[in-house]
BASEDREN-936172 format. One line per 8 residues: number of its first residue (from 1); for each residue y, z, x of C-alpha. Coordinates in Angstrom, 2 decimals, always signed. Each point is the difference from the previous one (the first is absolute). Example, Ala and Ser with C-alpha at 12.3 -4.5 7.8 and 13.67 -1.06 7.14 Angstrom:
<mardos>
1> -4.50/+7.80/+12.30; +3.44/-0.66/+1.37 .
</mardos>
This chain:
<mardos>
1> -59.99/+147.78/+46.64; +3.52/+1.58/-0.07; -0.25/+3.88/+0.63; +2.69/+0.36/-2.80; -2.11/-1.92/-2.57; -3.02/+2.06/+1.14; +1.83/+3.07/-0.30; +1.05/-0.79/-3.59 .
9> -2.96/-1.35/-1.13; -1.77/+3.32/+0.96; +2.91/+1.85/-1.67; +0.47/-1.80/-3.24; -3.32/-2.01/-0.40; -1.94/+3.19/-1.33; +2.51/+0.59/-2.38; +0.04/-3.34/-1.54 .
17> -3.73/+0.44/+0.05; +0.33/+2.81/-2.47; +2.89/-1.55/-2.19; -1.78/-3.26/-0.12; -3.97/+1.32/-1.12; +2.13/+2.69/-2.66; +1.70/-3.26/-1.54; -2.82/-2.28/+0.03 .
25> -2.51/+2.70/-1.42; +2.46/+0.72/-2.87; +0.31/-3.70/-0.78; -3.60/-0.42/-0.03; -0.65/+3.13/-2.20; +2.18/-1.32/-2.48; -1.12/-3.72/+0.03; -3.59/+2.00/-0.54 .
33> +1.47/+1.56/-3.04; +1.03/+3.74/+0.56; +2.86/+0.93/-1.78; +1.92/+3.05/+0.07; -1.08/+2.71/-2.37; +3.07/+1.90/-1.79; -1.95/+1.23/-3.01; -0.18/+3.50/+1.28 .
41> +3.78/+0.26/-0.86; -1.03/+0.16/-3.62; -3.08/+1.73/+0.44; -0.22/+2.49/+2.86; +0.44/+3.99/-0.34; +1.91/-0.07/+3.10; +2.77/-2.05/-1.52; +2.64/+1.16/-2.31 .
49> +0.62/-2.24/-3.03; +1.45/-3.11/+0.92; +2.33/+0.35/-3.26; +1.21/+3.44/+1.69; +0.17/-1.84/+3.72; +2.38/-2.61/-2.05; +2.18/+2.27/-1.80; -0.42/+3.56/+1.19 .
57> -0.91/-0.62/+3.60; +2.10/+3.34/+1.88; -0.63/+2.17/-2.65; -3.53/-0.88/-0.19; -0.55/+0.48/+3.58; +1.40/+3.12/+0.16; -2.27/+1.10/-2.74; -3.12/-1.51/+1.80 .
65> -2.38/+2.84/+0.79; -3.50/-1.93/+0.58; +0.97/-2.14/+2.89; +2.40/-0.46/+2.63; +3.23/-1.71/-0.65; +0.53/-2.92/+2.09; -2.41/-2.62/-1.14; +0.93/+0.29/-3.54 .
73> +3.65/-0.29/+1.03; -1.20/-3.11/+1.91; -1.51/-1.25/-3.60; +3.11/+0.85/-1.68; +1.72/-1.82/+2.31; -1.75/-3.00/-0.27; +0.07/+0.05/-3.47; +3.81/+0.30/-0.08 .
81> +0.82/-2.72/+2.38; -2.80/-2.48/-0.99; -1.38/+0.53/-3.76; -1.11/-3.34/-0.47; -1.61/-0.52/+3.31; -1.25/+3.56/+0.76; -3.47/-0.94/+1.29; +1.42/-2.82/+2.21 .
89> +2.81/+2.51/+1.50; -2.82/+2.61/+0.89; -2.14/-2.82/+1.13; +2.81/-0.66/+2.81; +0.59/+3.83/+0.73; -4.08/-0.18/+0.82; -0.05/-2.86/+2.02; +2.93/+1.39/+1.61 .
97> -1.80/+3.61/+0.70; -2.73/-2.18/+1.11; +1.58/-2.04/+3.00; +1.82/+3.28/+1.14; -3.53/+1.60/-0.02; -1.45/-2.68/+2.18; +3.05/+0.01/+2.31; +0.28/+3.46/+0.44 .
105> -3.70/+0.53/+0.45; +0.31/-3.06/+2.96; +3.15/+1.94/+1.82; -1.61/+3.40/-0.39; -3.15/-1.39/+1.80; +2.30/-1.37/+2.67; +1.55/+3.33/+0.56; -2.99/+1.92/-0.16 .
113> -1.46/-2.21/+3.35; -2.01/-2.69/-1.80; +0.59/-3.33/+1.19; +2.25/-2.43/-1.90; -2.79/-2.45/-0.88; -2.33/+2.50/-0.99; +2.64/+1.68/-2.11; +0.53/-3.19/-1.44 .
121> -3.56/-0.31/-1.13; -0.30/+3.17/-1.33; +2.88/+0.20/-2.05; -0.51/-3.44/-1.44; -3.79/+1.01/-0.94; +1.19/+3.19/-1.62; +2.49/-2.46/-2.08; -3.04/-2.20/-1.16 .
129> -2.30/+2.77/-1.11; -1.14/-0.19/-3.67; +1.39/+3.21/-0.49; +3.03/-0.83/+1.54; +0.75/-3.19/-2.26; -1.16/+1.51/-2.96; +2.28/+3.40/-0.13; +2.55/-2.07/+1.15 .
137> -0.19/-1.90/-3.54; -0.28/+3.47/-2.14; +2.66/+1.98/-1.38; -0.75/+3.07/+1.35; +1.49/+2.47/+2.89; -3.23/+0.04/+2.41; +1.45/-3.51/+1.75; +3.42/+1.75/+0.66 .
145> -1.25/+2.71/+1.22; -2.24/-1.59/+2.62; +3.33/-2.12/+0.98; +2.40/+3.16/-0.08; -2.95/+1.58/+2.28; +0.10/-2.47/+2.57; +3.27/-0.31/+0.21; +0.46/+3.50/+0.67 .
153> -2.17/+0.20/+2.87; +2.10/-2.57/+1.65; +3.11/+1.76/-0.66; -1.45/+2.95/+1.49; -1.03/-1.71/+3.31; +3.60/-1.18/+0.18; +1.55/+3.14/-0.61; -2.11/+1.41/+2.58 .
161> +0.94/-2.53/+2.59; +3.96/-0.15/-0.63; +0.01/+3.85/-0.76; +3.10/-0.48/-2.13; +1.07/+0.92/-3.75; -0.21/-3.21/-1.80; -4.10/-0.87/+0.73; -0.77/+3.31/-0.82 .
169> +2.36/+0.03/-3.23; -1.82/-3.32/-1.20; -3.50/+1.41/+0.80; +0.48/+3.04/-2.38; +1.66/-2.02/-2.50; -3.16/-1.83/-0.45; -1.99/+3.10/+0.64; +1.93/+1.12/-3.35 .
177> -0.04/-2.83/-1.71; -3.84/+0.19/+0.46; +0.28/+3.43/-1.76; +2.23/-1.72/-2.67; -2.64/-2.67/-0.80; -3.59/+1.87/-0.02; -0.65/+3.06/-0.84; -2.85/+0.13/+2.96 .
185> +2.71/+0.61/+2.13; +1.43/+3.76/-0.55; +2.90/+1.42/+2.09; -2.70/+1.96/+1.60; -0.75/-3.29/+1.69; +3.75/-0.35/+1.06; -0.69/+3.24/+1.79; -2.62/-0.49/+1.70 .
193> +1.67/-3.28/+1.31; +3.36/+2.02/+1.15; -2.43/+2.73/+1.58; -1.60/-2.68/+1.83; +2.70/-1.45/+1.54; +1.68/+2.84/+0.84; -3.10/+1.59/+1.72; -0.59/-2.94/+2.17 .
201> +3.19/-1.15/+0.95; +2.52/+3.32/-0.07; +2.57/-2.22/+1.42; +0.23/-2.05/-3.01; -0.09/+2.92/-2.57; +3.80/+0.02/-0.49; -0.12/-3.45/-0.44; -2.72/-0.13/-2.46 .
209> +1.19/+2.76/-2.11; +3.42/-1.73/-0.23; -1.79/-3.25/-1.01; -2.33/+1.91/-2.36; +3.06/+2.09/-1.80; +0.62/-2.38/-2.80; -3.41/-1.49/-0.80; -1.32/+3.77/+0.16 .
217> +3.07/+0.95/-2.24; -1.18/-2.82/-2.68; -3.44/+1.32/-0.30; +1.46/+3.64/-0.54; +2.64/-0.98/-2.48; -3.16/-2.12/-1.90; -2.45/+3.21/+0.60; +2.68/+2.06/-1.19 .
225> +0.88/-1.97/-2.97; -3.66/-0.05/-1.21; -0.14/+3.72/+0.36; +2.89/+0.80/-1.91; -0.46/-2.38/-2.93; -3.89/-0.05/-0.20; -1.40/+2.84/+2.08; -1.84/-2.62/+2.25 .
233> +0.34/+0.70/+3.99; -1.28/-3.50/+0.63; +1.25/-3.46/-0.49; -2.82/-0.18/-2.81; -0.50/+2.12/-2.70; -3.85/-1.75/-0.02; -1.72/+1.75/+2.67; -1.71/+2.50/-2.43 .
241> -1.40/-2.97/-1.88; -1.01/-1.64/+3.31; -1.83/+3.08/+0.84; -1.71/+0.33/-3.23; -1.27/-3.71/+0.27; -1.49/+0.87/+3.26; -2.01/+3.31/-1.02; -0.59/-0.94/-3.60 .
249> -1.62/-2.86/+1.11; -3.37/+1.96/+0.93; +0.43/+2.15/-3.17; -1.54/-1.34/-3.02; +2.42/+0.48/-3.14; -2.09/+1.87/-1.99; -0.43/+2.82/+2.71; +4.14/+0.01/+0.47 .
257> +0.29/+0.48/-3.82; -2.83/+2.91/-0.12; +2.52/+1.45/+2.85; +3.09/-0.56/-2.14; -1.72/+1.63/-2.94; -0.76/+3.01/+2.01; +3.30/+0.48/+1.49; -0.40/-1.12/+3.39 .
265> +1.95/-2.91/-0.29; +3.03/-1.02/-1.69; -0.01/-2.32/-3.44; +1.42/-2.64/+2.45; -3.65/-0.52/+1.68; -1.75/-1.24/-3.27; +2.11/-3.20/+0.42; -0.77/-1.99/+3.15 .
273> +2.75/-0.44/+2.19; +2.65/-3.02/-0.08; -0.27/-0.32/-3.86; +2.92/-1.56/-1.99; +2.44/+2.93/-1.00; -0.79/-0.13/-3.25; -3.78/+1.23/+0.76; +1.05/+3.14/+0.73 .
281> +1.98/+0.90/-3.20; -3.32/+1.81/-1.23; -0.03/+2.59/+3.08; +3.68/+0.21/+0.85; +3.37/+0.27/-2.02; +2.33/-3.28/+0.61; +3.25/+1.10/+1.23; +2.95/-0.45/-1.74 .
289> +1.70/-3.43/+0.19; +2.75/+0.26/+3.02; +1.69/-2.94/-1.31; -1.22/-1.95/+3.46; -1.99/-2.74/-0.75; -2.19/-0.47/+3.01; -0.75/+3.96/-0.66; -0.33/-0.40/-4.02 .
297> -1.89/-3.06/-0.89; -4.13/+0.18/+0.12; +0.38/-3.70/+0.44; +1.52/-2.70/+1.55; +1.64/-2.90/-1.58; -2.91/-1.86/+1.08; -2.49/+2.29/-1.81; -1.62/+1.60/+3.17 .
305> +0.26/+3.85/+0.13; +3.15/+1.54/+1.90; -1.71/+1.84/+2.46; +3.20/+1.46/+0.88; +0.31/+1.76/-3.16; +1.52/+3.89/+0.83; -3.41/+1.03/-1.38; -2.06/-1.17/+2.97 .
313> +1.83/+2.46/+2.04; -1.53/+3.26/-1.69; -2.96/-1.91/-0.45; -0.49/-0.74/+3.65; +0.78/+3.62/+1.00; -2.76/+1.17/-2.10; -2.28/-2.80/+1.70; +0.72/+1.33/+3.26 .
321> -0.78/+3.90/-1.02; -3.00/-1.13/-1.64; -1.48/-2.34/+3.05; +0.75/+3.23/+2.35; -2.08/+1.90/-2.51; -2.69/-2.83/-0.32; -0.13/+0.00/+3.77; -1.15/+3.63/-0.02 .
329> -2.11/-0.28/-3.01; -1.83/-3.00/+1.15; +0.26/-0.10/+3.78; -2.12/-3.09/+0.49; +2.08/-2.33/-2.26; +2.92/-0.35/+2.33; -2.06/-0.64/+3.07; -1.85/-2.44/-2.02 .
337> +2.68/-2.16/-1.45; +1.66/+0.07/+3.52; -2.70/-1.89/+1.39; -0.11/-2.39/-2.93; +3.60/-0.56/+1.08; -0.81/-0.21/+3.23; -2.65/-2.95/-0.87; +2.83/-1.57/-1.96 .
345> +2.62/+0.18/+3.12; -1.90/-2.53/+2.13; -0.64/-2.72/-2.76; +1.69/-3.03/+0.42; +3.58/+0.41/-1.25; -0.45/-2.88/-2.17; -2.56/+1.47/-2.10; +1.06/+1.11/-3.80 .
353> +3.51/-1.81/+0.78; +1.65/-0.77/-2.98; +1.02/-3.74/-0.91; -2.20/-3.03/+1.02; -1.26/-0.95/+3.55; -2.03/-2.77/-1.24; +1.92/-2.51/+1.95; -1.04/+1.19/+3.49 .
361> -2.99/+1.72/-1.45; -2.14/-1.58/+2.89; +2.41/+0.98/+2.62; -0.22/+3.92/-1.16; -3.85/+0.03/+0.08; -0.40/-1.89/+3.43; +2.22/+2.29/+1.56; -1.21/+2.91/-1.59 .
369> -3.48/-0.88/+1.25; +0.82/-1.09/+3.08; +2.91/+2.21/+1.40; -0.26/+3.00/-2.05; -3.86/-0.09/+0.41; -0.69/+0.73/-3.76; -3.71/-0.08/-1.22; +0.78/-0.55/-3.63 .
377> +2.41/+0.39/-3.09; +1.56/+3.68/+0.15; -1.37/+0.98/+3.36; +1.60/+1.32/+2.81; +1.78/-2.19/+2.50; -1.27/+1.31/+3.14; +2.67/-1.59/+2.52; +2.58/+1.64/-2.05 .
385> -2.39/+3.52/+0.66; -0.20/-0.71/+3.95; +3.64/-1.20/+0.20; +1.25/+3.07/-1.41; -2.07/+2.28/+1.77; +1.41/-1.53/+3.44; +3.14/-0.27/-1.01; +0.31/+3.73/-0.79 .
393> -2.14/+1.29/+3.19; +2.33/-2.50/+2.14; +2.89/+1.25/-1.70; -0.95/+3.69/+0.23; -0.45/-0.62/+3.67; +2.94/-1.37/+0.62; +2.15/+2.37/-1.83; -1.72/+3.06/+1.38 .
401> +0.98/-1.27/+3.45; +3.78/-0.47/-0.86; +0.10/+3.10/-1.58; -1.86/+2.15/+2.69; +2.43/-1.93/+2.25; -2.97/-1.49/+2.01; +1.96/-3.30/-0.06; +3.64/-1.06/-0.65 .
409> +1.16/-0.25/-3.52; +0.75/-3.32/+0.52; +1.43/-2.35/-3.21; -3.70/-1.18/+0.01; -1.38/+3.48/+0.06; +2.19/+1.28/-2.96; -0.27/-3.28/-2.03; -3.73/+0.86/+0.20 .
417> +0.13/+3.47/-0.80; +1.89/-1.02/-3.08; -2.62/-2.58/-1.27; -2.49/+2.52/+0.42; +1.31/+2.71/-1.99; +0.74/-2.38/-2.67; -3.38/-1.14/-0.16; -1.14/+3.28/-0.03 .
425> +2.28/+1.28/-2.43; -0.08/-2.42/-2.57; -4.19/-0.05/+0.61; -0.32/+3.86/-0.70; +2.20/-0.49/-3.06; -1.78/-2.60/-1.62; -3.58/+1.65/+0.91; +1.07/+3.21/-1.87 .
433> +1.85/-1.09/-2.89; -0.81/-3.54/-0.58; -3.64/-1.33/-1.60; +0.79/-2.97/-1.96; +2.44/-2.88/+2.09; -0.82/+1.59/+3.85; -0.48/-3.49/+1.37; +3.02/-1.48/-1.61 .
441> +2.22/+2.73/+1.53; -1.78/-0.59/+3.10; +1.43/-3.59/+0.23; +3.16/+1.29/+1.83; -1.54/+1.58/+2.39; -1.97/-3.09/+1.35; +2.72/-1.35/+2.19; +0.44/+3.46/+1.66 .
449> -3.60/+0.17/+0.72; +0.06/-3.44/+1.57; +3.27/+0.67/+1.59; -1.82/+3.27/+1.58; -3.02/-2.15/+0.85; +1.70/-2.19/+2.41; +1.14/+2.01/+2.70; -3.37/+1.83/-0.41 .
457> -2.00/-3.31/+0.74; +2.76/-0.69/+2.68; -0.58/+3.45/+1.77; -3.99/-0.66/-0.37; +0.43/-3.16/+1.72; +1.98/+1.52/+2.85; -2.67/+2.52/+0.57; -2.85/-2.66/+0.31 .
465> +1.78/-2.24/+2.50; +0.45/+3.68/+1.88 .
</mardos>
């Protein structure tokens, strides 16, 4: 064979495989009956009223306190640009995100020293997992977050390799975008990422700070707006309700009402967290209308509760204070809730997933049983447990070595440290503030775990050979 032909086959063959597997699998699941689920637009609490997204987009985004604004901006633009074909347009966007994620996974694995065909196999396998196929057909922000995380890691590698501003600016732009999309990512994560890069690559400190300047400014402006307008120092006002949902899950309602009657908890705690705004009318006064529909209306035009009502800012603040009191009063409740959340965290991401998975239900069950090592419905997927533990330990070792300067801070080492830091950060946040959708949140971490495991097994095989 001509050496040039062989070289091109080695270079582009794996890439073609990734694209081909992605295209064929999407055509197949569509033929089987899987359809993009755009119904969340009408029902989900995280989304602004579709009517306001169409008619008062910028005003509603400015007064959005329950969520970071970027995903709702995407929804609003989709409704404005494709009013009659919104579902199809968002499906196309998600397909594009899926292809970007697959290609970014392949390219990142190659840069981390994994052989091209092995990298292609891993990227292709990830792209056809049941969770990937189903989340790609679900209008929610977990799938975009997964793509942004993998792409950000690839850009970080390029930034450290090239040591120039533009890859750094692109990397930090994606970091800022993640904070603008998902409330789990807060400014503390951005600060940790900056500190990590500055600590391990002091020669890149100035370049990194320049690249992070505008994205950091955008995050600070969002936080400043929330503080000034709502008195909320985060990108979401739901922190108190999230924490209460965790703590209250282990304290019966009757016991909470008794603590309210004794004055140890506020009247808000007599109502379960995440109830519609009208449910709190008996325990707190509804603020006077501000003339802003996104804040004033108790319900959306779809009939669903408006969980961005201004009333919930104060309610969530009361829940936060009450949760801290209840942790002191009932010290066993919070650890018990964390344990339950941990069990849910390691269930399959396809469990409790809205929408129908019927067209590929047999495939889902097969992967759950054979790949994820689940014993029964609702049980822990032990493959996920082992994979996360191994990824955390390997990432800890590599990150510790580079921070302590035992090894050189190569692009590979810095990228692995970033992946590990993100994995630890999200896992801790989910563990201590969630008890309902932990396994769905974990979905966007699964690609990072697999990417960390690839060099871990590579290093293990090298040691065995020696």
